[in-house]
C-alpha positions as CSV (number, residue, x, y, z in Angstrom):
1,M,51.6,-2.7,12.7
2,K,48.6,-1.8,10.6
3,K,47.3,-5.4,10.8
4,V,47.7,-5.5,14.6
5,L,45.9,-2.1,14.9
6,Y,43.1,-3.4,12.6
7,I,42.7,-6.6,14.7
8,I,42.5,-4.5,17.9
9,L,39.8,-2.3,16.4
10,L,37.8,-5.3,15.4
11,L,38.0,-6.7,18.9
12,I,36.9,-3.5,20.5
13,S,34.1,-2.9,18.1
14,G,32.9,-6.5,18.6
15,L,32.8,-6.0,22.4
16,T,30.9,-2.7,22.2
17,I,28.2,-3.9,19.8
18,A,27.9,-7.5,21.1
19,Q,24.4,-8.7,21.5
20,P,23.1,-9.8,25.0
21,Q,23.4,-13.5,25.6
22,F,20.3,-15.4,24.7
23,S,18.5,-17.3,27.5
24,E,16.2,-20.2,26.6
25,M,14.0,-19.3,29.6
26,G,12.7,-16.3,27.8
27,A,11.2,-18.4,25.0
28,R,9.5,-21.0,27.3
29,V,5.7,-21.1,27.9
30,G,4.0,-20.3,31.1
31,A,5.9,-17.2,32.0
32,F,3.0,-15.8,34.0
33,S,3.3,-18.7,36.4
34,R,6.9,-17.7,37.2
35,M,6.3,-14.0,38.0
36,G,5.6,-14.6,41.7
37,F,2.5,-14.7,43.9
38,G,1.1,-11.8,45.8
39,A,2.7,-8.6,47.2
40,R,4.4,-10.4,50.1
41,G,6.3,-12.9,48.0
42,I,7.2,-10.5,45.3
43,G,8.3,-7.8,47.8
44,M,10.8,-10.3,49.2
45,G,12.3,-11.1,45.7
46,N,10.2,-14.3,45.5
47,A,12.7,-16.0,47.8
48,M,9.9,-17.7,49.7
49,S,10.3,-21.5,49.5
50,A,11.7,-21.8,53.0
51,V,9.5,-19.2,54.7
52,I,7.1,-20.7,57.3
53,T,6.0,-17.6,59.2
54,G,3.2,-15.1,58.4
55,E,0.7,-15.5,55.6
56,L,1.7,-18.5,53.4
57,V,0.8,-19.8,50.0
58,S,1.7,-23.1,48.4
59,Y,2.8,-21.4,45.2
60,Y,6.4,-21.3,46.4
61,N,6.5,-24.7,48.2
62,P,3.4,-26.9,48.9
63,A,5.1,-28.0,52.2
64,V,4.7,-24.6,53.8
65,T,0.9,-24.9,54.1
66,A,1.2,-27.1,57.2
67,F,2.7,-24.2,59.1
68,Q,-0.1,-21.7,58.4
69,D,-1.7,-20.1,61.5
70,N,-5.5,-20.0,61.3
71,N,-7.3,-19.5,58.0
72,S,-5.6,-17.2,55.4
73,V,-7.3,-15.7,52.4
74,H,-5.3,-13.5,50.0
75,A,-6.5,-11.6,46.9
76,G,-4.0,-9.6,44.7
77,Y,-3.9,-7.5,41.6
78,S,-1.0,-6.3,39.5
79,F,-0.6,-3.1,37.6
80,L,1.4,-4.0,34.5
81,S,2.3,-2.2,31.3
82,I,1.3,-3.0,27.7
83,D,-2.3,-4.0,28.7
84,R,-1.2,-7.0,30.6
85,N,-3.0,-8.2,33.8
86,L,-2.0,-10.6,36.6
87,N,-4.3,-11.5,39.4
88,F,-4.1,-13.8,42.4
89,L,-6.5,-15.5,44.8
90,S,-5.6,-18.1,47.5
91,F,-7.0,-19.8,50.6
92,T,-4.6,-21.7,53.0
93,R,-5.5,-23.6,56.2
94,R,-3.7,-25.9,58.7
95,F,-5.4,-28.8,60.4
96,D,-4.1,-30.0,63.7
97,F,-4.8,-33.6,64.9
98,Y,-4.6,-34.6,68.6
99,S,-4.5,-37.9,70.4
100,K,-7.3,-38.9,72.7
101,K,-4.6,-39.7,75.3
102,D,-3.8,-36.0,75.5
103,S,-7.4,-34.9,76.2
104,S,-6.6,-34.4,79.9
105,V,-3.5,-32.3,79.2
106,E,-4.0,-28.6,79.8
107,N,-2.1,-27.4,76.6
108,P,-1.8,-30.5,74.4
109,K,0.5,-30.4,71.3
110,P,-0.9,-31.8,68.1
111,R,0.4,-35.3,67.2
112,N,0.2,-34.4,63.5
113,S,-0.6,-31.4,61.3
114,A,-1.8,-31.1,57.7
115,G,-2.2,-28.1,55.4
116,V,-4.4,-27.4,52.4
117,S,-4.1,-24.5,49.9
118,L,-6.4,-23.6,47.0
119,G,-5.9,-20.8,44.5
120,V,-5.9,-19.4,41.1
121,I,-3.6,-17.2,39.0
122,N,-5.1,-15.3,36.1
123,A,-3.1,-13.5,33.4
124,G,-3.8,-12.1,30.0
125,V,-3.4,-9.3,27.5
126,D,-6.2,-7.0,26.5
127,N,-6.8,-4.5,23.7
128,I,-4.8,-6.4,21.0
129,D,-5.4,-4.8,17.6
130,G,-6.8,-7.6,15.3
131,R,-6.0,-7.4,11.6
132,D,-6.8,-9.6,8.6
133,N,-4.4,-10.5,5.7
134,N,-5.1,-7.2,4.0
135,G,-4.3,-5.2,7.1
136,L,-7.9,-4.2,7.8
137,P,-9.0,-4.1,11.4
138,T,-11.1,-7.0,12.7
139,G,-11.7,-5.8,16.2
140,E,-9.9,-6.1,19.5
141,L,-8.5,-9.4,20.8
142,S,-7.5,-10.7,24.2
143,T,-5.8,-13.7,25.7
144,S,-6.5,-15.5,29.0
145,E,-4.0,-17.8,30.8
146,N,-4.9,-19.4,34.1
147,Q,-3.6,-21.7,36.7
148,F,-5.9,-23.5,39.2
149,Y,-4.2,-25.4,42.0
150,I,-4.8,-27.4,45.1
151,A,-1.9,-28.3,47.5
152,L,-1.8,-30.8,50.4
153,A,0.9,-31.1,53.0
154,N,1.6,-33.3,56.0
155,R,3.8,-32.3,58.9
156,F,5.3,-35.5,60.0
157,S,7.0,-33.9,63.0
158,E,7.7,-30.4,64.4
159,K,10.7,-30.3,62.0
160,L,9.6,-32.1,58.8
161,S,6.8,-31.3,56.3
162,I,6.2,-32.7,52.8
163,G,3.7,-31.5,50.3
164,I,2.4,-31.8,46.8
165,T,0.5,-29.5,44.5
166,A,-1.7,-30.4,41.5
167,K,-2.0,-27.6,39.0
168,F,-4.4,-27.3,36.1
169,Y,-3.5,-24.8,33.4
170,Y,-6.0,-23.4,30.9
171,Y,-4.9,-21.0,28.1
172,K,-7.3,-19.4,25.6
173,L,-5.1,-17.9,23.0
174,Y,-7.4,-17.1,20.0
175,K,-11.0,-18.0,19.2
176,D,-11.0,-21.9,19.0
177,I,-7.3,-22.1,19.8
178,N,-6.9,-23.2,23.4
179,T,-5.0,-25.7,25.5
180,S,-4.9,-27.2,28.9
181,S,-2.4,-29.2,31.0
182,L,-2.0,-30.9,34.4
183,G,1.3,-30.4,36.3
184,F,2.6,-31.1,39.7
185,D,4.9,-29.5,42.4
186,I,6.6,-31.4,45.2
187,G,8.2,-29.8,48.2
188,A,9.8,-30.4,51.6
189,I,10.5,-28.2,54.6
190,Y,12.9,-29.1,57.4
191,R,13.0,-26.8,60.4
192,V,16.5,-27.0,61.8
193,N,15.6,-25.0,64.9
194,N,13.4,-22.0,65.9
195,E,15.4,-19.7,63.7
196,F,16.7,-21.6,60.6
197,T,14.6,-23.5,58.0
198,V,15.7,-25.2,54.8
199,S,13.6,-26.2,51.8
200,L,13.6,-28.3,48.7
201,A,11.0,-28.0,45.9
202,V,10.6,-29.3,42.3
203,V,8.1,-27.3,40.2
204,D,6.1,-27.9,37.0
205,I,6.5,-31.6,36.7
206,N,4.7,-32.7,33.5
207,S,3.4,-29.2,32.7
208,K,3.1,-28.6,29.0
209,Y,0.8,-27.0,26.3
210,K,-0.4,-29.1,23.4
211,W,-1.6,-27.0,20.4
212,D,-3.8,-27.8,17.5
213,T,-4.3,-24.9,15.0
214,S,-6.5,-26.8,12.5
215,P,-9.7,-25.0,13.8
216,V,-8.3,-21.8,12.3
217,Y,-6.0,-23.0,9.5
218,D,-7.9,-26.1,8.5
219,Q,-5.6,-28.5,6.6
220,N,-2.6,-26.1,7.1
221,G,-2.9,-26.3,10.8
222,V,-0.2,-28.1,12.9
223,I,-0.1,-30.0,16.1
224,S,2.7,-29.0,18.5
225,E,3.8,-29.3,22.1
226,D,5.5,-26.8,24.4
227,K,6.9,-27.9,27.7
228,F,7.2,-25.8,30.8
229,P,10.7,-25.5,32.2
230,N,11.2,-27.8,35.2
231,L,12.4,-25.8,38.2
232,R,14.5,-27.2,41.1
233,K,14.7,-25.0,44.2
234,V,16.8,-25.0,47.4
235,G,16.1,-22.4,50.0
236,V,17.0,-21.3,53.5
237,S,15.4,-18.8,55.8
238,Y,16.3,-17.1,59.1
239,F,13.7,-15.8,61.5
240,N,14.5,-13.8,64.7
241,K,11.2,-13.3,66.5
242,N,12.8,-11.0,69.1
243,I,13.8,-8.4,66.7
244,G,11.1,-9.1,64.1
245,L,13.6,-10.0,61.3
246,L,13.0,-12.5,58.5
247,A,15.7,-13.2,55.9
248,A,15.5,-15.7,53.0
249,L,17.9,-17.0,50.3
250,E,17.0,-19.3,47.4
251,F,18.7,-21.0,44.5
252,E,16.8,-22.2,41.5
253,N,18.1,-24.4,38.7
254,S,15.9,-25.1,35.6
255,S,15.7,-27.3,32.6
256,A,16.1,-24.1,30.6
257,E,19.7,-23.9,31.7
258,T,19.2,-21.0,34.2
259,N,20.7,-20.7,37.7
260,I,18.7,-18.1,39.5
261,L,19.6,-16.6,42.9
262,R,17.0,-14.8,45.0
263,A,17.1,-13.0,48.3
264,G,14.7,-11.2,50.5
265,V,14.2,-9.6,53.9
266,E,11.2,-8.6,56.0
267,Y,11.3,-6.4,59.1
268,N,8.5,-5.9,61.6
269,I,9.4,-2.3,62.2
270,Y,6.2,-1.5,64.2
271,E,3.3,-3.4,65.5
272,G,1.4,-4.6,62.4
273,L,3.8,-2.9,59.9
274,F,6.2,-5.0,57.9
275,L,8.8,-3.6,55.4
276,R,10.3,-5.8,52.7
277,G,13.1,-5.7,50.1
278,G,14.7,-8.3,47.8
279,I,16.3,-9.2,44.5
280,D,15.0,-11.6,42.0
281,Q,16.3,-13.1,38.7
282,F,20.0,-12.9,39.6
283,N,21.1,-15.4,36.8
284,L,24.5,-16.9,37.6
285,S,24.5,-18.5,34.1
286,N,23.9,-15.3,32.1
287,T,25.3,-11.9,33.2
288,D,23.1,-10.1,30.6
289,W,20.0,-11.4,32.4
290,L,18.8,-8.3,34.3
291,V,18.3,-8.5,38.1
292,K,14.9,-7.3,39.4
293,P,15.1,-5.4,42.7
294,T,11.9,-5.3,44.8
295,V,10.5,-3.5,47.8
296,G,7.2,-3.6,49.6
297,F,5.2,-3.4,52.8
298,S,2.2,-4.8,54.7
299,F,0.0,-3.4,57.4
300,Y,-2.2,-5.6,59.5
301,K,-5.0,-4.6,61.8
302,S,-6.7,-6.9,64.3
303,F,-10.5,-6.8,64.8
304,G,-11.0,-9.4,67.5
305,N,-10.3,-12.8,66.0
306,F,-10.2,-11.3,62.5
307,I,-7.1,-9.7,61.0
308,L,-7.2,-7.6,57.9
309,G,-4.0,-6.8,56.0
310,V,-3.1,-4.5,53.1
311,D,-0.1,-5.4,51.0
312,Y,2.0,-3.6,48.4
313,A,5.0,-4.5,46.3
314,F,7.1,-2.7,43.7
315,M,9.3,-4.5,41.2
316,I,11.6,-3.0,38.5
317,E,10.7,-4.3,35.1
318,Q,13.4,-3.5,32.5
319,Y,12.6,-3.1,28.8
320,S,9.0,-2.0,29.7
321,S,7.3,1.4,29.7
322,A,6.4,1.0,33.4
323,D,7.4,-1.0,36.4
324,R,5.3,-3.6,38.3
325,H,3.0,-2.6,41.2
326,I,1.2,-5.3,43.1
327,I,-1.5,-4.6,45.7
328,G,-3.4,-7.1,47.8
329,L,-5.7,-7.8,50.7
330,T,-5.2,-10.5,53.3
331,F,-7.7,-11.9,55.7
332,N,-6.7,-14.1,58.6
333,F,-9.4,-15.6,60.8
């Protein structure tokens, strides 16, 4: 009886003090490039790969750029804890191509449409306390990690669009220690009808960091390579123009053995005012991986042919001294 009781106590204590399950994704490079883009996307839980209405960026799926209305410019800034920073800048435009045969038609439809998107994501950490081998201060240090991208998409019909993104990474870690990389995204959009859209995207093909620490450690330096996790995403969105409701769902599988579910909604509650909510990082492969709820809003004001928008998003960030706040400005003209 004592042995049975002892075994039960061991099992209970093991469950109560068990460590959270390890996830390989947390140790992979390029985390800044997987945090989301702008207040609109983050406010909808980053479930944006199948969204083709409103202000669009190729970050989530290069194929969406062919659905952008007019020219769209977005600039965003994130308030993060522990002296981190995360900034966004993007430009997206659609080009419509018409046939000469339709020149006499009153309201001709484009025979083909293409989209282009340019942007940059900047991240880093400031105010790092530098110390030498004796523990004496050497001054403050900082890091800078950047992604520059250009995306092109072609809308082969009213239903199908396919796009590709070329992404250049540059990471300055410490003095002469820096690295760069070229990666690619491929995406597709299929518009089932006026309400439902499905998407497919593969992210960070060939993205990797190659390191050489010999400029700092001389002969003791090493050469290493860190690969970005490859992401495969499938998404679906529902848009009801009559009631101003947009809902999106996305599933992401990665080479880091994660299976992430995302969901988001956007409601046009009043003319020019949009409310959003969502969940991000619902990991079906690891129940210890904490879900990140999000909320946000945008307000757009028209000045003739020019539209100015103010965006905000809030995301809970566990294990941090503060949560994430993202603000942005959007220009449509």
